N, C-alpha and C positions, 0 to 999 in steps of 0.2 A: 503514491499504493503498485504503479502499474508493474515497475522495475520491480520487486519481485514477486509479481503475478506471471513477465511473460518470462522470468527465469527457467520459474515453476512448470508454467508450461512450451518452456523448450522454443517457444516461437510468439505469435500472435494472441494479443488474447483482444475482449470486448468488456468495457463497463456497461454492468447490467445491475448495478441496484448502488443506493448508496447507504445502508442499513440506519446508519446514525453517522449522527456530522453536529460535533461541540466545541460552540467557539468561546473562549477562556477567559480570553484576555486579551487586548487590541497590540497588532503589532507599527512602531512606528518605524519614521522615514529615521536611517541608522539606523536602525536592530539589523542584528547575523541572526537570519533566520534558518535554523537545523531541521529538516524531515527527516524521521526515523520509519519507516514499514517495516512489516512482517505476517505470515503468511499466519494466520489463524489454520486453517481450517480445509481441505482436498474434498472435496464431490466426484465423481467422475467426469466431470467436465468443469467443474468451478474451484475457483478460487476463491475465498475468501482473505485481504488481507487488513492489520489492525495499519492507524498511519498515528504520528503524535506529531504535534509541529513545536518545538520549544523558538526563540526568542531571547540572545541572549542581548539586554541592555545596560548602558554604564559601564560599561565596558575597562573603566580603572577600579572597578567593587564585584564584576564581575556576574551581574547580578541575571538570571535566569530563571525566565518563567514559561511555564508550556500555553500556549496560546490557543491550540487548535486539535481534537481527538475523530479520528471519523474513522467508519470499520463504511468496505469498499465491495465488494463482490464481482469480480470477472470473471468472464468465462471464454477459455481457449480457442480459438477462428481454424480455422483451416482458410486454404487461396481465395475458397470462396464465402468467406465469412460467416459460414455454418457453422457450429459447436460442434467441439471437435474431446475423443476424451485424454487425457493427461499420459503422458510414458508413465512408466513405470520411475519409479526413484532407483538413480544409480545403487547396485548390492542386494535389490527389493526379488525375495526369490517369484520367480512363477519366470 
């Protein structure tokens, strides 16, 4: 989840909250695991990210199951690890 947060912050971020975490299915040895993350919303310094995790098992039949989903909140930080405002989005007015 930190990758899209760091991209949006254009720099360093810190995890400040895990607002939800749901384990739906186990991950087994041999599963191919894929993580998908997207920014849900942003504040002045914060970025909320949704993460979904899927496992592909039985590769001959390509069975895919969701194993985990989570919502995490990150805050953009400066070089001294203090919160800093998010930069404007490219093309944003102002």
